[in-house]
N, C-alpha and C positions, 0 to 999 in steps of 0.2 A: 346532563353531563355528556360530553362527546365520547365516542368509542375510544379515542386515544386517552382521554381523561380517566376512563374506567380502567384501562389497562395500566396506566401509571399508578393509580391507587393500589391495584393488586400487587404490582411489582415493588412499590415503595414499602409495602408491608413486609414483603419477603426480604428486601434489602436491610430491613431493621432486625431481621431474625439471625439465626446462627448460620453464617455462610461457610462454616467449616463442615457442615453436615451435607452429605451427598443428597439427601432427600430435598432439602431446601434449595440447593443449587439446581437440581434437576427441574424443580417446579419453576424457578426463576427463569432458567434457560428456555423452558417451554413457553412461558408467558411472553418473554421478549423476542423469542424466535418467531412466534406466530405474528408478532407485530410487523414483521417484514412484509406481510401480505395483508395488513389491515387497511380497510377502506377509510381514507381520511377526508372524503369529500364533504363531511359535515362540519369541518373546521371553518370558521369565519375567515375572510380574506386577510385580516390583520394577523391572525394566529398562523395562517399558512405562511405568510411572508416571514414572520418571526421564527417559525420552525425551520425554514430554509436558511435564514440568516444566521441562526445559532451554530451552524456547522460550516460556515464560510469565513473567508478572510475579509472580503468586501462585497457589498452589493451596491453597484453604481447605476444611477446617481444616488440611490438611497432605498432603505427598507420601506419607507412610506410610499415611494413611487412604485415599488413592486406590489405592495398591497393595493394601491390604486388601480394598477393595470389588471390585477386579478379580479377586482370588483367590477371593473369595466367589462372584461370578457365574460364574467359570470352573468352580468345583466343582459348580455347579448346571447346567453345560452351557450357559451363557448368556453374553452379552456385556453390557457396560454400556449403559444407555440414555442417550445424549448429546443435549443440546438446545442449539440456537442460534436465537435470535430474529432475524428480518430485518424491518426496517421499510423498505419500498421507497420511499424519499423522494427519489430522484434517478435520472436516466437515465445519467449519466456515472459509470463505475466506474474506480477507479485501483488501483494496487498495494497501497495501504494497506488497501483493502477485502478483498484476497485473504488477508490474514494469518490470520484465524480459519478460513477455508475450508481452508487448508493444514494447520492443526492438526486439523481435522475429518477431512481425508483420511487423516491418520495414524491417528486413532481407527478409521476404517473398516478400514484395512489391518491394524490390531491385532486385528480381529475384533469390534468393537463396533457397536452400532446407533445411527444418527443420525436425529434428527427436526429438520427445519427448520420453525420456526413463522413463517408469513407474517403479519406484523403488520398485517393489513388493518384491524383495529379500532383498534389503538394508533397506526397511521400517521395516523389522522384527528385524533389528539391531537397527535402530534409529540413525539418524545423530546427533552427539553430539555438533555440532557447536553452540556456544553461550550458552550452558547449563552449569549449575553448578552441576548437578547430572545426574546419568544414566537415559536414557529415557526408559520407559516400551516398550516391543515389541508389535507389532500389529498382529492380526490374519488375515487370508485371507479375512474373511468377513468384518473386519474393513477396510482393504485396498480397497476392491471393493466399499463399501459405500462411503468412503471418496473421491475416485477418481470420482465417478459419480457426487457428489456434487461440487467438484472442477471444473470440466469441465463446468457444467451448469453456475456457478457463474462468471467465467472469460471469458466466451464466448463473451461478448460485446467487449472485447479488442483484440480478437484473433480468427482467422479462423481455427478451428480444422479440417475442411474438406480438408485442403491443407497441412497436415503434415503426417509424418509416425510415427506410435506408435510401440515401442518395450518394452518388459518387460525384465529387467535385470536378471530375473531367467533363461532366455534362456541360458545364458553362465555362470552364476555364480553357479547355482545349480549343473551342471555336473562337476564343477572344482574339481579335485582330491586333496587329501592331499599332495601327493608327488609334484604335480605341484605347490601348494601353498608354500611349503617349499623351492622349487627351486627359486621361485620368491622372497620370503622374504629374502633369502640369499644375494640378491643384493640391499636390501633397508636398510640403516642404521636406527637403532632405534632412533638415535638423530634427524633424519629428521621427524619421526612421532611425536616426543615430542616437536617439535618447536611450536606447537599450544599453544597460551597463555592460552586458557581455560583449556587445559590439565594440564599445569604447575600450574595454580591457584588451580585446584581441588586437585592435589597431595600435594601442599603446605598446603592446608587447611585440609588434612587428609581425603578427600572425596574419594569415590570409583571410580575406572576407570577400566572397564572390557577390556578383550582382544578383544571382538567383537567391542567395540568402537574404540580401538586403530587401528584395522584393517579396519575401515570404509573407510579411504582414499584409501586404496588398492583396496577395492571393487569398489569404484567409479572410480578409475583409470582404472580398467579392463573394465569398460563400454566404455571408450575411445579407448582402444585397440580393443574391439570387433567391433566397428563401424568405426574406422579410420576416424574420422571427421576432418574437417579443423579448426573448432572453437567450443569452449565450453563456455557457459554462466553460471554464478552463482553469488550469492551475494558476497559482499566484504569479508564477514566472511568465505567464501568458498575457498579463494585463495589457501591455502595449499593443499586442496583436488584437485583443478583444476591443480595445478602444479604437483601433483603426477601423474595425467593422462599424462602430457608431459613426465615425467621420464619413466613411464612404456612403453609408445609408443616407446621411444628411445631404451629401453632395448629389445624390440621386433623388432627393425630394421625398425620401421615406422617413417614417418615424423611427428614430434610433432605438436599437435594442437596449435592454438593460444588461448589465454585465455582472455575473456572479463568479467570483474566484474561489478556488478550493485551496486548502492548505497543502503544502508539500510535506509529506510524511517523513519524519526522521527515521533513520535505520535502526535496527535492533541492537547495534553495538554501542549506542549511546554516545558516539563521538560528535554528534551534531550534523553529520553528513546525511544527505537525502538518501532514502531507501533506494538501492539500485543493485542489480545483479553484479555489476563490475566491482563493487565494493564488498560483496559477500554479506551485506547487512540486511538481507531481505527475507520475506516469508513467501515462498512460492505458492501460488494457488493450486498447483497440481501436486504439491508435496503430500505425503501420507499424513493421516490425522495425528499420529503420535509425534511426527516431526513438527507439524504446525504448532501443536500444543507446547512441546518442549522449547521451540524457538521463542515463542511469546513469553514463556516462563523465564527465559534468560535475560529479558530486557531490564534496564534500570527501572526502579520504582517510579521515577519522575515521568516516565513515558506512559504510565497507565492512563492519565487524564486525556492526553491527545489521542491515544489509541482507542479508548472507550468512546470518545466523540466521533472518531473517524469510522469505526467499523461496527458499532452496535446501533440499535434503535433506541437507546436510552435517551431520555430528555435531560436538559440541564438540571432539573430538579433531582433526578435520580443519580446523576453523576455527582452532584454536590453532596447528596446524602451519603453516598458510599465513601467519598473522600473525607467527609467530616468524621465518619466513624474511624477511618484510618488515623486521622489527626488526633482524635481523642483516645486512641488505642483500644477502642472497643471492637475493632476489626483489624486483624493482622494483614499487612500488605500482601503476603503470600496468598492468603485466602481470596483477596480481591483479584489478584493476578490470575488465579486459577479460574475464577468466574470469567474474566476477560478472555482467557485462552479458550474456555468452553464456549463462549459466544461465537468466536471465529470458527471453531471446528463445527459447531452446530450449523452455522450458515453454509459451510462447505460440504459437510457430510451427514448432518442430521444429529438429533439429540442423543441417540444411542451411541454413535461413534464418539461424541464429545464426552459422554460419561465414561466410556471405555478408555479413552485417552487420559482422562483425569485419573482413573484408577491405576492405569499403567504408570503414569508419572509418579504417583504416590508410592507405588510398589518399588519403583526404581530408585527414587531419590530421598525417600523418607525413612528407609531402613538403616539401621546402625551398621550393617555389614553388607557390602555389595555381593558377597557370596550367597546371600539369600535371594538374589535376583537370578531367575533361571533363563531369561531371554536376552542376555547381553551378547552382542557380537564378539567373536573371538579372533585374535590375531596370533597366528603361529609364528613365534619369533624365529624358530629354526628355518621356516620357509621364507619369511619376509624380512629377516634381520639385516640383510645386506642392502635393503631399500631404505631410502631416506624417510625420516619421520613425515615429511610433507607428502611423499608418495603413498605411504601407508594411510594417511588421513584422507587423501584425495581419491586414490585409485582402488585401494584395498577396502577401506571402510566406507568411502563416499561420505565422510563427515564434513568435508569442505569442498567447495566447487573448484578450487585451484590451489596451487602452492602459495600464491601470494595471499590468499585468504587464510591459509594456515599460518603464515608469518604474521598476519595481522592479529590473529588470536594470541600468538606468543607475545606480541608487543603489548597486548592488553592484559597480560598475565592470566590468560584464560586457557592456556595449554599446560597440562599438569600430568604428573605421574602420582598415582595414589597407591600406597603400600598398606596392606592390612596384615597386622600381626595380632597375636592374642591380646596384647595390651592396648590395641586400638589402631586407628588410622594415622598415617603420616602422608602429608601432601608435599610434593616437590614441584616447584614451578620450573618449566622449561623456558630457556631463553630463545630469542629469535634465531640466534646462531645454531641452536640445536636442531632446528627444523630441517636444515639441509644436510645434517649428518646422518649416517646409517643408524637405523633403529637399535640394532644390537650394540653398537658402540656407545650410544647414549645410555642404554640400560646398564651396560657394564660399568659405566662411570658413575651413574646416579644411584644404582642399587647394589653397589659392591659390598656395602655393609649389611645388606639384607637379602642374600642370594636365594633363600628358600621360602620367602613370603609371597603371598598372593599379590599380584600387581595389576594395575589398570591404567589405561591411557584415557585421559579425560580432555575433551575439546569443547569448551563451553559447557553445555548441559549434556552433551553426548558422551557415552562411556563405552569402552571396549575392554574385554579381559585379555591379558597378555599371557600366553602359554608357551611352553617349550623353551624357557630361558635356560 
């Protein structure tokens, strides 16, 4: 049995046990957490290809071709050469950004070589994938700052010491205009305009610059320069990745295989992609308690894609856990606590994960919030004149922006909780309440219960209201 098979056998036994017990969960998190560093080179080529394909949207031209190329390289005493391009366009990194790095980590542990291309040249163009308008270009200083932040935040999921770094300005900056014209003469415009986002923007009368149109060409030239076996990218990058295959063929090179990653849905369950602008993300630099609580707030249906995206569980283990939820031998909340623990373990270690688990249980499983001693406090006498959005965003830092606070209200996730001797009462705040002064909202909503303990709840986050 392979090392991975032995680990799966141990973890499967734990997944069949009582997952409401801290001791069982701690043992499971230890087993699966150590798997992030497990040597996988003993896996046969076919199993390697299947392990990668199980966490992807597509492998082109196919999984059998990936297995064949692995076998071919192995026979020559080599590993595959894997490429991922990174355009350092932002300083804030979230769990969605970690998905391709987790797959790259598996490639590393399978014995393959990884090159990260820092898109210092293409970042000045800005990848238009998924955008409705032109992206602003970045300066060299922007790129350097963003790259440093990116590396630091995704480091828990990926070993940067075992990769090669290249900057695509090495080969794109010297590219001459006659060379570019000669290349473009072989690329039909219709192929560049296949992108749905381009067609939508043109139909809406929005701008589309030539630099954006040529972005797939620039990314494809990265593949030509490195002659890699495999390129990774998000599912929305498929046409860019296929351009790399075409340009490699035009240069007489063996075309790369393409592996596309799923686009991770945000925590709010609306179907929108995880992003900072929508406030539906889990930041990699967020404290352990916040990471745990944010994951606990997601709809149950997101557990399967999240388990597949961020854990080292195999399909067998995911299916086992979900089957237990389906037959009601495992409560969805207990599985979600394991998922949250997996992510916190990756970011901060097992001890922090178990502490976050204990903190969550203490805060949200008690019958009375008065039993929780660590709640943040809002002094209504001091902050009552400020809007609810301001209190949530600037005083409590529960939401990244006022618009995020309004989205919570639209989802009925912004509430006042009143505790009286006879029990709790929950009052849902409307979107219009978000822009009203806190004291005004409290005076209206809590007029009938002026002397009871009250709390402001935003999603899973809770704050005590004092000085009413």
